[in-house]
C-alpha positions as CSV (number, residue, x, y, z in Angstrom):
1,M,-24.4,66.9,-118.3
2,D,-23.8,63.3,-119.3
3,A,-23.3,60.9,-116.4
4,L,-21.6,57.5,-116.3
5,L,-24.1,55.4,-114.5
6,G,-23.3,52.5,-112.2
7,A,-24.3,49.0,-113.3
8,G,-26.2,48.2,-110.1
9,P,-29.5,46.3,-110.1
10,R,-32.6,48.1,-111.0
11,R,-35.1,49.1,-108.3
12,A,-38.7,48.2,-108.8
13,R,-41.1,51.1,-108.2
14,G,-44.4,49.2,-108.3
15,G,-47.3,50.1,-110.6
16,L,-47.4,49.3,-114.3
17,G,-44.7,46.9,-115.5
18,T,-44.2,45.2,-112.2
19,A,-44.6,41.4,-112.7
20,P,-47.4,39.9,-110.7
21,P,-46.6,37.2,-108.1
22,E,-46.8,33.6,-109.2
23,P,-50.0,31.8,-108.0
24,G,-49.6,30.4,-104.6
25,H,-46.7,32.6,-103.7
26,A,-46.7,35.7,-101.5
27,A,-45.6,38.9,-103.3
28,A,-41.9,39.6,-102.6
29,P,-40.9,43.1,-101.5
30,P,-39.6,45.1,-104.5
31,P,-35.8,45.3,-104.9
32,W,-34.2,48.2,-103.0
33,A,-37.4,49.0,-101.1
34,R,-35.6,49.3,-97.8
35,F,-32.8,51.2,-99.3
36,S,-35.3,53.7,-100.7
37,A,-36.7,54.2,-97.2
38,W,-33.4,55.9,-96.3
39,L,-31.7,57.1,-99.5
40,E,-32.7,58.1,-103.0
41,C,-29.3,57.2,-104.4
42,V,-25.6,57.4,-103.8
43,C,-23.5,59.6,-106.2
44,V,-19.9,59.9,-107.0
45,V,-18.7,63.2,-108.4
46,T,-15.2,63.5,-109.8
47,F,-13.4,66.7,-110.8
48,D,-11.4,66.8,-113.9
49,L,-9.2,69.7,-115.3
50,E,-10.7,69.4,-118.8
51,L,-14.3,68.2,-118.0
52,G,-14.9,70.0,-114.7
53,Q,-17.4,68.4,-112.4
54,A,-18.7,65.1,-113.8
55,L,-21.1,62.6,-112.3
56,E,-19.1,59.4,-112.4
57,L,-21.5,57.0,-110.8
58,V,-25.1,56.8,-109.6
59,Y,-26.1,53.8,-107.5
60,P,-28.6,52.1,-107.9
61,S,-28.5,52.8,-111.6
62,D,-32.2,53.4,-112.1
63,S,-32.3,56.6,-110.0
64,R,-35.0,59.0,-111.1
65,L,-32.7,62.1,-110.9
66,T,-33.3,64.5,-113.8
67,D,-30.4,66.1,-115.8
68,K,-31.0,69.4,-113.9
69,E,-30.7,67.6,-110.5
70,K,-27.6,65.8,-111.6
71,S,-26.0,69.1,-112.7
72,S,-26.9,70.7,-109.3
73,I,-25.4,67.8,-107.4
74,C,-22.2,68.0,-109.4
75,Y,-21.7,71.7,-108.7
76,L,-22.8,71.6,-105.1
77,S,-20.7,68.6,-104.1
78,F,-17.5,70.6,-104.9
79,P,-16.3,73.2,-102.4
80,D,-16.4,76.2,-104.7
81,S,-13.2,78.4,-104.7
82,H,-11.4,75.7,-102.8
83,S,-8.0,77.2,-101.9
84,G,-5.9,74.1,-102.4
85,G,-6.1,72.8,-98.9
86,L,-5.6,69.0,-98.7
87,G,-7.6,66.4,-96.9
88,D,-11.2,65.6,-96.4
89,T,-14.2,67.7,-95.6
90,Q,-17.9,67.1,-95.0
91,F,-20.9,69.4,-95.7
92,S,-24.4,69.3,-96.9
93,F,-26.7,71.0,-99.5
94,R,-30.4,71.1,-100.4
95,I,-31.8,71.3,-103.9
96,R,-35.3,71.7,-105.3
97,Q,-36.7,68.6,-107.1
98,S,-37.2,69.7,-110.7
99,G,-40.5,68.8,-112.2
100,G,-42.3,68.7,-108.8
101,Q,-43.3,65.5,-106.8
102,R,-43.2,62.4,-108.9
103,G,-46.2,60.2,-108.2
104,P,-48.1,59.5,-105.0
105,W,-46.4,59.0,-101.7
106,P,-46.0,55.3,-100.9
107,A,-48.0,54.1,-97.9
108,E,-44.8,53.6,-95.8
109,D,-43.8,57.2,-96.4
110,Q,-47.2,58.4,-95.3
111,L,-47.1,56.3,-92.1
112,Y,-43.6,57.7,-91.3
113,N,-44.6,61.3,-91.9
114,R,-47.7,61.0,-89.7
115,A,-45.6,59.7,-86.8
116,A,-42.5,61.9,-87.2
117,P,-42.1,65.4,-85.9
118,E,-42.9,67.9,-88.6
119,S,-39.2,69.1,-88.8
120,L,-38.1,65.5,-89.5
121,Q,-40.7,64.5,-92.1
122,R,-39.6,63.5,-95.6
123,E,-39.2,66.3,-98.0
124,S,-41.8,66.2,-100.8
125,A,-40.1,68.6,-103.2
126,H,-36.4,68.8,-102.2
127,Y,-33.4,66.5,-101.9
128,F,-30.7,66.7,-99.3
129,G,-27.2,66.0,-100.4
130,Y,-24.6,64.9,-97.8
131,V,-21.1,65.2,-99.1
132,Y,-17.7,63.7,-98.2
133,F,-15.1,65.5,-100.4
134,R,-11.5,64.4,-100.6
135,Q,-8.6,66.3,-102.2
136,V,-5.1,64.8,-102.1
137,K,-2.0,65.3,-104.3
138,D,-1.8,62.9,-107.3
139,S,0.9,63.3,-109.8
140,S,-0.9,61.1,-112.3
141,V,-3.6,63.8,-112.7
142,K,-2.9,66.8,-114.9
143,R,-4.2,69.2,-112.2
144,G,-1.9,67.5,-109.7
145,Y,-4.8,66.6,-107.3
146,F,-7.2,63.8,-106.8
147,Q,-10.6,65.5,-106.2
148,K,-13.7,63.4,-105.7
149,S,-16.9,63.5,-103.6
150,L,-19.1,60.7,-102.3
151,V,-22.7,62.1,-102.0
152,L,-25.7,60.5,-100.2
153,V,-28.9,61.9,-101.7
154,S,-32.0,61.6,-99.4
155,R,-35.3,63.1,-98.6
156,L,-34.6,62.8,-94.9
157,P,-33.0,65.6,-92.9
158,F,-30.9,63.2,-90.8
159,V,-27.7,65.2,-91.1
160,R,-25.9,63.7,-88.0
161,L,-26.7,60.1,-89.1
162,F,-25.6,60.5,-92.7
163,Q,-22.5,62.4,-91.8
164,A,-21.5,59.6,-89.5
165,L,-22.3,57.1,-92.2
166,L,-20.1,58.9,-94.7
167,S,-17.2,59.0,-92.2
168,I,-17.4,55.2,-92.2
169,I,-18.0,54.6,-95.9
170,A,-16.0,57.2,-97.7
171,P,-12.4,56.4,-96.6
172,E,-13.0,52.8,-97.6
173,Y,-14.7,53.7,-100.9
174,F,-11.8,56.0,-102.0
175,D,-9.5,53.0,-101.5
176,K,-11.6,50.2,-102.9
177,L,-14.1,52.0,-105.2
178,V,-17.2,50.5,-106.8
179,P,-17.2,47.0,-105.2
180,C,-17.2,48.6,-101.8
181,L,-20.1,50.9,-102.7
182,E,-22.2,48.0,-103.9
183,A,-21.6,46.1,-100.7
184,V,-22.6,49.1,-98.6
185,C,-25.8,49.7,-100.6
186,S,-26.7,46.1,-100.2
187,E,-26.2,46.4,-96.4
188,I,-28.4,49.5,-96.3
189,D,-31.1,47.6,-98.2
190,Q,-31.3,45.2,-95.2
191,W,-31.9,48.0,-92.7
192,P,-35.3,48.3,-91.0
193,A,-37.2,51.3,-92.3
194,P,-37.0,54.5,-90.1
195,A,-39.6,54.1,-87.4
196,P,-40.4,57.2,-85.2
197,G,-40.2,56.3,-81.6
198,K,-37.8,53.4,-82.0
199,T,-34.1,52.9,-81.4
200,L,-32.5,51.2,-84.5
201,N,-29.3,49.3,-84.9
202,L,-27.9,49.9,-88.4
203,P,-25.0,47.7,-89.5
204,V,-22.5,48.9,-92.1
205,M,-19.0,47.8,-92.9
206,G,-18.5,46.0,-89.6
207,V,-19.9,48.9,-87.5
208,V,-23.3,49.1,-85.9
209,V,-24.7,52.6,-85.8
210,Q,-27.3,53.0,-83.1
211,V,-29.8,55.8,-83.5
212,Y,-33.2,56.9,-82.0
213,V,-35.7,58.2,-84.5
214,P,-37.8,60.9,-82.8
215,S,-41.5,60.7,-82.7
216,R,-44.1,63.5,-82.5
217,A,-45.4,61.8,-79.4
218,D,-42.0,62.4,-77.6
219,K,-41.8,65.0,-74.9
220,L,-40.5,68.3,-76.4
221,E,-36.9,68.3,-75.3
222,A,-33.5,67.9,-76.8
223,S,-33.4,64.5,-78.4
224,A,-31.8,61.7,-76.5
225,L,-31.2,58.0,-77.3
226,K,-33.9,55.9,-75.9
227,P,-33.2,52.6,-74.2
228,C,-32.7,49.8,-76.8
229,S,-33.4,46.1,-76.4
230,L,-31.2,44.1,-74.1
231,E,-29.4,42.3,-76.9
232,K,-25.7,42.3,-76.7
233,L,-24.1,43.8,-79.8
234,L,-20.6,42.9,-80.9
235,P,-18.8,45.0,-81.7
236,A,-20.1,47.8,-79.4
237,P,-22.3,50.1,-81.5
238,M,-21.5,53.7,-82.5
239,V,-24.2,55.5,-80.5
240,L,-25.4,58.8,-82.0
241,A,-26.9,61.1,-79.4
242,S,-29.1,62.7,-82.1
243,I,-30.0,61.7,-85.6
244,H,-30.3,65.3,-86.8
245,E,-29.5,68.1,-84.2
246,P,-26.5,70.3,-84.8
247,D,-24.3,71.5,-82.0
248,L,-26.0,74.9,-81.4
249,F,-23.4,76.2,-79.0
250,R,-20.5,75.4,-81.4
251,C,-22.4,76.9,-84.3
252,F,-23.3,80.2,-82.6
253,Q,-20.4,80.7,-80.2
254,P,-19.0,83.6,-82.4
255,V,-22.5,85.3,-82.2
256,L,-23.6,84.1,-78.9
257,M,-24.9,87.5,-77.7
258,H,-27.3,87.6,-80.6
259,V,-28.8,84.1,-80.6
260,Q,-32.2,85.4,-79.4
261,M,-32.2,88.1,-82.1
262,L,-31.4,85.3,-84.7
263,W,-34.4,83.4,-83.2
264,E,-36.6,86.4,-84.0
265,L,-35.3,86.8,-87.5
266,V,-35.8,83.1,-88.3
267,L,-39.3,83.2,-86.6
268,L,-40.3,86.1,-88.8
269,G,-39.0,84.5,-92.0
270,E,-36.5,87.3,-92.6
271,P,-33.9,86.7,-95.3
272,L,-30.5,85.7,-93.9
273,V,-27.1,85.3,-95.5
274,V,-24.5,83.2,-93.7
275,L,-20.8,83.9,-94.4
276,A,-18.3,81.3,-93.2
277,P,-14.7,80.2,-93.8
278,S,-15.7,76.7,-95.2
279,P,-18.8,74.9,-96.6
280,A,-18.8,72.6,-93.6
281,V,-19.3,75.6,-91.3
282,S,-21.8,77.4,-93.5
283,S,-24.0,74.4,-94.0
284,E,-23.9,73.5,-90.3
285,I,-24.9,77.1,-89.3
286,V,-27.8,77.2,-91.8
287,L,-29.1,73.9,-90.5
288,A,-28.7,75.2,-86.9
289,L,-30.7,78.3,-87.9
290,T,-33.5,76.2,-89.3
291,S,-33.7,74.2,-86.1
292,L,-34.1,77.2,-83.8
293,L,-37.9,77.1,-84.1
294,Q,-38.5,73.6,-82.8
295,P,-41.3,72.4,-82.4
296,L,-42.5,74.9,-85.0
297,R,-41.7,73.8,-88.5
298,F,-39.4,75.9,-90.6
299,C,-41.5,76.7,-93.7
300,S,-39.1,79.0,-95.7
301,D,-36.7,78.0,-98.4
302,Y,-33.1,77.5,-97.2
303,R,-29.8,76.4,-98.8
304,P,-27.1,75.1,-96.4
305,Y,-24.5,75.7,-99.2
306,F,-25.1,78.0,-102.2
307,T,-22.8,79.0,-105.0
308,V,-22.9,81.0,-108.2
309,H,-23.0,77.7,-110.2
310,D,-26.3,76.6,-108.5
311,S,-29.0,76.1,-111.2
312,E,-31.4,78.3,-109.2
313,F,-28.9,81.1,-108.6
314,K,-30.3,83.4,-111.3
315,E,-33.9,82.8,-110.3
316,L,-33.2,83.4,-106.6
317,M,-30.8,86.3,-106.7
318,T,-31.8,88.5,-109.6
319,R,-35.3,89.5,-108.6
320,T,-36.3,93.1,-108.3
321,R,-36.4,92.8,-104.6
322,A,-34.9,90.6,-102.0
323,P,-36.9,87.3,-101.6
324,T,-38.6,86.9,-98.2
325,G,-37.6,84.0,-96.2
326,P,-34.7,82.2,-97.8
327,T,-31.6,81.4,-95.7
328,F,-28.5,81.2,-97.9
329,S,-24.9,80.3,-97.1
330,E,-21.7,81.3,-98.9
331,W,-18.1,80.7,-98.1
332,G,-14.8,81.9,-99.4
333,S,-11.6,83.6,-98.3
334,P,-11.6,85.9,-95.2
335,E,-11.3,88.8,-97.7
336,C,-14.9,88.2,-98.8
337,Q,-17.0,91.4,-98.7
338,V,-20.8,91.7,-98.5
339,R,-22.5,94.5,-100.4
340,L,-26.3,94.7,-100.1
341,A,-28.9,97.4,-100.8
342,G,-32.5,97.8,-101.8
343,A,-32.2,95.6,-104.9
344,S,-31.3,92.0,-104.6
345,P,-27.6,91.2,-104.3
346,T,-25.7,88.8,-106.5
347,L,-22.6,86.8,-106.1
348,S,-19.7,87.6,-108.3
349,H,-17.4,84.8,-109.6
350,E,-14.8,86.1,-107.1
351,G,-17.2,85.0,-104.4
352,R,-18.4,88.5,-103.4
353,W,-21.9,89.8,-102.9
354,Q,-22.4,92.9,-105.0
355,L,-25.0,95.2,-106.7
356,P,-25.3,96.8,-110.1
357,G,-23.9,100.4,-109.7
358,G,-21.7,99.5,-106.7
359,T,-24.1,100.6,-104.0
360,A,-22.6,99.6,-100.7
361,A,-25.3,100.1,-98.1
362,L,-26.7,97.1,-96.3
363,S,-30.3,96.5,-97.1
364,P,-32.7,96.6,-94.1
365,T,-34.4,93.5,-95.7
366,W,-31.2,91.4,-95.5
367,H,-29.4,90.2,-92.4
368,V,-25.9,88.8,-92.5
369,V,-24.3,86.3,-90.1
370,G,-20.5,86.3,-90.5
371,D,-18.6,83.5,-88.8
372,F,-14.8,84.3,-88.7
373,P,-12.6,83.5,-85.7
374,K,-11.9,85.5,-82.5
375,Q,-14.1,88.5,-82.2
376,V,-17.8,89.1,-81.9
377,K,-19.3,92.4,-83.2
378,L,-22.8,93.8,-84.1
379,K,-22.9,96.6,-86.6
380,K,-25.7,98.6,-88.0
381,P,-25.7,98.8,-91.8
382,S,-25.9,102.6,-91.9
383,R,-22.4,102.6,-90.5
384,L,-20.9,100.2,-93.0
385,K,-19.4,100.7,-96.4
386,T,-18.4,97.1,-96.6
387,L,-18.7,94.2,-94.1
388,D,-15.4,93.4,-92.5
389,T,-14.2,89.9,-91.6
390,K,-15.1,90.0,-87.9
391,P,-17.8,87.6,-86.8
392,G,-21.1,89.1,-85.9
393,L,-24.7,89.8,-86.9
394,Y,-25.0,92.7,-89.4
395,T,-28.5,94.0,-89.5
396,S,-30.8,97.0,-89.1
397,Y,-33.4,94.9,-87.3
398,S,-34.4,96.0,-83.8
399,A,-35.3,93.1,-81.5
400,H,-38.8,93.0,-80.0
401,L,-37.7,91.1,-76.9
402,S,-35.2,91.9,-74.3
403,R,-32.1,89.7,-74.1
404,D,-32.0,87.0,-71.5
405,K,-28.9,88.0,-69.6
406,A,-29.2,85.1,-67.1
407,L,-28.9,82.6,-70.0
408,L,-25.8,84.4,-71.3
409,K,-24.2,84.4,-67.9
410,R,-24.8,80.6,-67.5
411,L,-23.3,80.0,-71.0
412,L,-20.3,82.2,-70.3
413,K,-19.7,80.5,-66.9
414,G,-19.9,77.2,-68.6
415,V,-17.2,78.3,-71.0
416,Q,-15.0,79.5,-68.1
417,R,-15.5,76.1,-66.4
418,Q,-14.7,74.3,-69.7
419,R,-18.1,72.5,-69.8
420,P,-18.5,70.2,-72.8
421,S,-20.0,71.8,-75.9
422,D,-22.8,69.2,-75.9
423,T,-23.8,70.3,-72.4
424,L,-23.9,74.0,-73.3
425,S,-25.7,73.2,-76.6
426,A,-28.4,71.3,-74.6
427,L,-28.8,74.4,-72.3
428,L,-29.1,76.7,-75.3
429,R,-31.6,74.4,-77.1
430,R,-33.7,74.0,-74.0
431,H,-33.9,77.8,-73.7
432,L,-35.0,78.3,-77.3
433,L,-37.5,75.4,-77.1
434,E,-39.1,77.0,-74.0
435,L,-39.1,80.4,-75.8
436,T,-40.8,79.0,-78.9
437,Q,-43.3,77.1,-76.7
438,S,-44.1,80.3,-74.8
439,F,-44.7,82.0,-78.1
440,L,-46.9,79.2,-79.5
441,F,-48.9,78.7,-76.3
442,P,-51.3,81.7,-76.9
443,L,-51.7,80.7,-80.5
444,E,-52.6,77.2,-79.7
445,H,-55.0,78.3,-76.9
446,Y,-56.8,80.7,-79.3
447,M,-56.9,78.1,-82.1
448,T,-58.4,75.6,-79.8
449,S,-61.2,78.1,-78.9
450,L,-62.2,78.1,-82.6
451,M,-63.0,74.4,-82.6
452,P,-66.8,73.7,-82.4
453,L,-68.0,72.0,-79.2
454,R,-68.3,68.2,-79.3
455,R,-72.0,68.3,-78.5
456,S,-72.6,70.4,-81.7
457,V,-71.5,67.4,-83.9
458,E,-74.7,65.7,-84.9
459,P,-74.7,62.3,-86.8
460,W,-77.2,63.3,-89.6
461,K,-75.9,66.7,-90.3
462,S,-72.6,67.9,-91.8
463,P,-69.9,68.7,-89.2
464,P,-69.9,72.3,-88.1
465,Q,-67.3,74.7,-89.5
466,I,-64.1,75.8,-87.7
467,R,-64.5,79.5,-86.8
468,P,-62.1,81.9,-88.7
469,F,-58.8,83.0,-87.1
470,L,-59.3,86.8,-86.5
471,Q,-55.9,88.5,-85.8
472,D,-57.4,91.4,-83.8
473,D,-59.3,89.0,-81.6
474,F,-56.2,87.0,-81.0
475,L,-54.2,90.1,-80.1
476,R,-56.9,91.1,-77.5
477,S,-56.7,87.6,-76.0
478,L,-53.0,88.2,-75.1
479,E,-54.1,90.5,-72.2
480,H,-55.2,87.4,-70.2
481,A,-53.5,84.5,-72.0
482,G,-50.2,86.0,-73.3
483,P,-46.7,84.5,-73.3
484,G,-46.0,86.2,-70.0
485,L,-47.8,83.3,-68.3
486,T,-44.9,81.0,-69.2
487,C,-42.0,83.2,-70.1
488,I,-40.1,85.8,-68.0
489,I,-38.7,87.6,-71.0
490,K,-40.1,91.1,-71.5
491,G,-40.6,93.1,-74.6
492,D,-43.0,94.0,-77.4
493,W,-44.7,90.6,-77.8
494,L,-47.7,92.3,-79.5
495,G,-45.4,93.7,-82.2
496,L,-43.7,90.3,-82.6
497,Y,-47.0,88.6,-83.2
498,R,-48.1,91.2,-85.7
499,R,-45.0,90.6,-87.8
500,F,-45.3,86.9,-87.4
501,F,-48.7,86.9,-89.1
502,K,-46.8,87.9,-92.3
503,S,-44.3,85.1,-91.9
504,P,-44.5,81.9,-93.9
505,H,-44.1,80.1,-90.6
506,F,-47.5,81.4,-89.4
507,D,-49.1,80.3,-92.7
508,G,-47.5,76.9,-92.4
509,W,-48.5,76.5,-88.7
510,Y,-52.1,77.7,-89.3
511,R,-52.7,75.4,-92.3
512,Q,-51.4,72.4,-90.4
513,R,-53.4,73.1,-87.3
514,H,-56.6,73.8,-89.3
515,K,-56.1,70.5,-91.2
516,E,-55.7,68.6,-87.9
517,M,-58.8,70.2,-86.4
518,A,-60.8,69.4,-89.6
519,Q,-59.7,65.8,-89.4
520,Q,-60.6,65.7,-85.7
521,L,-64.1,67.0,-86.6
522,E,-64.5,64.3,-89.2
523,A,-63.5,61.7,-86.7
524,L,-66.0,63.0,-84.2
525,H,-68.7,63.0,-86.9
526,L,-67.9,59.3,-87.7
527,Q,-68.1,58.4,-84.0
528,A,-71.4,60.2,-83.7
529,I,-72.8,58.2,-86.6
530,C,-71.7,54.9,-85.1
531,E,-73.3,55.8,-81.8
532,A,-76.6,56.9,-83.3
533,D,-79.8,54.8,-83.6
534,L,-79.6,53.6,-87.2
535,E,-82.9,51.8,-87.3
536,A,-84.8,54.8,-86.0
537,W,-83.2,57.0,-88.7
538,M,-83.9,54.5,-91.5
539,K,-87.6,54.2,-90.9
540,D,-88.8,57.1,-93.0
541,K,-85.8,57.4,-95.3
542,S,-85.9,57.0,-99.1
543,E,-83.6,54.7,-101.0
544,V,-81.6,57.7,-102.3
545,E,-81.0,58.9,-98.8
546,V,-79.7,55.5,-97.7
547,V,-77.4,55.2,-100.7
548,D,-76.1,58.7,-99.9
549,L,-75.3,57.6,-96.3
550,V,-73.5,54.5,-97.7
551,L,-71.3,56.6,-100.0
552,K,-70.4,59.2,-97.3
553,L,-69.8,56.5,-94.6
554,R,-67.6,54.5,-97.0
555,E,-65.5,57.6,-97.8
556,K,-65.0,58.4,-94.1
557,L,-64.1,54.8,-93.5
558,V,-61.5,54.7,-96.3
559,R,-59.9,57.8,-94.9
560,A,-59.9,56.5,-91.4
561,Q,-58.4,53.1,-92.4
562,G,-55.7,55.1,-94.3
563,H,-54.8,56.8,-91.1
564,Q,-56.0,60.2,-92.4
565,L,-58.4,60.6,-89.5
566,P,-57.6,60.2,-85.8
567,V,-60.0,57.3,-85.2
568,K,-59.6,54.5,-82.6
569,E,-59.7,50.9,-83.7
570,E,-63.0,50.3,-81.9
571,I,-64.7,53.1,-83.9
572,L,-63.3,51.6,-87.1
573,R,-64.8,48.2,-86.3
574,L,-68.2,49.8,-85.4
575,A,-68.1,51.8,-88.6
576,Q,-67.5,48.7,-90.7
577,L,-70.4,46.9,-89.0
578,Y,-72.6,50.0,-89.4
579,L,-71.8,50.1,-93.1
580,E,-72.6,46.4,-93.6
581,K,-75.9,46.9,-91.8
582,V,-76.9,49.9,-94.0
583,M,-75.9,48.0,-97.1
584,S,-78.0,45.0,-96.2
585,S,-81.2,47.1,-96.1
586,L,-80.9,47.9,-99.8
587,P,-82.1,45.7,-102.7
588,K,-79.7,43.0,-103.9
589,N,-79.1,44.6,-107.3
590,L,-78.2,47.9,-105.7
591,Q,-75.9,46.2,-103.2
592,A,-74.1,44.6,-106.1
593,V,-73.6,48.0,-107.8
594,L,-72.3,49.7,-104.6
595,S,-70.0,46.7,-103.9
596,L,-68.1,47.3,-107.2
597,P,-64.6,48.8,-106.7
């Protein structure tokens, strides 16, 4: 699809082609560097009767979006099967970056990801699209409607921030068009970079948006705005309670009785299909589902909004069996039906899930969350010919854990007393956080036991290996260190762990923990070297052995200075002095060779 690109200034990316600074002058930051810390680009998609969806504008104009990505943005920024309702709507989508990651991560991105919680790290292979869609009557257009979307494209999952930003920008943009957008992008380019653990004031169009960017060092609780500096801001800032968290209670109120079962389904990486009356609701529910596992990272694929026009529709929905893990969303009229069976379902152009041959049984490998007003109902697929329009969880899955009736009573009592939705959402999130922490506690305890003892790390030997994770050993450890120590919920915890081992979330958790432990071992090894008696070791060592030490020590030092090893500044300083001392013991010609970059 051809796109009409905006004429904004080009963004320097560094590397080849970047002009060097003039002698005597410090290198200036590349244009749009701060903008890129928040957004990849801003897109405007227009909807024409003859052309269909068309990318009218991309700003800045040198965006690296591929044609496939542009096409996906065009289709996903339009509420498919829109019934003619007028007004504005906001929703979000997520697309795979075509062609894989482009180039190495900038140092600033690496610093951010190391400090941010895993669930808020920059995506390396996906883009988020945050959409503000407007449809109003316009007699000057053949179709009779003005239909246009303003889309913020980012790698950051800051849904609450970007939705708030769109609510400020979009109404002004639709009135003033391109000059307004250029001014907004220039303002964003003056923002400080997102810094985990800090409260930031972000000015845009006369409004100051105040947000706290969570840090992995924060206590594990529902995010809250941290105290900011004592500066007096005029006008008073728009304070966002959270930069990313959806309102769990509002999202799950129609299926409140089954939230704990949804937590299990998400934990186990089971495929979920979300049906909702609008893309705004469907995308919010999917994002709420992916947040149920905090602090555990959601490692499956997910699509907050998904249509038959998605470029990946055929790939994801025509396999010989249902894919494991993805969470999809779909929306349409209340007459929408869901038909699933052993083979993968597909979406028809009428917006219905269907199967070749018309089989109407719900597959045990798919689970459907339907969100339509008024009534809550849970049905087993064996009793269904089609899914009706009542909200509920449609699944053949049997929960491993008993339902927490005390929590449900507190939530229902809160509804009766007309407690604010934010209060009930915080209560629900705290319960799910504690449930996830109780589930992770035995895993973390067992994983820690696989770490070699500190006294086994010797300076002149390779670091010892982390012992393997043996599932049967772990399951036996639950007898004395199970989740029952921190959680009152009863049930088949053993069965839940067995199924969790097959989940992508276990694989993601284990890989991350193993990586962190390996880095910790390397840091301990570097510290052991710095604390060892260098002169005693060097007495009977050959020149080859000394050079080998220099190379290994330099490699560790580079990784530590690049924040890839958890090393204190004092150890870094000692390691540098240590390296210089070893180098000075070698012949001058060899020192020169080793000093070459």
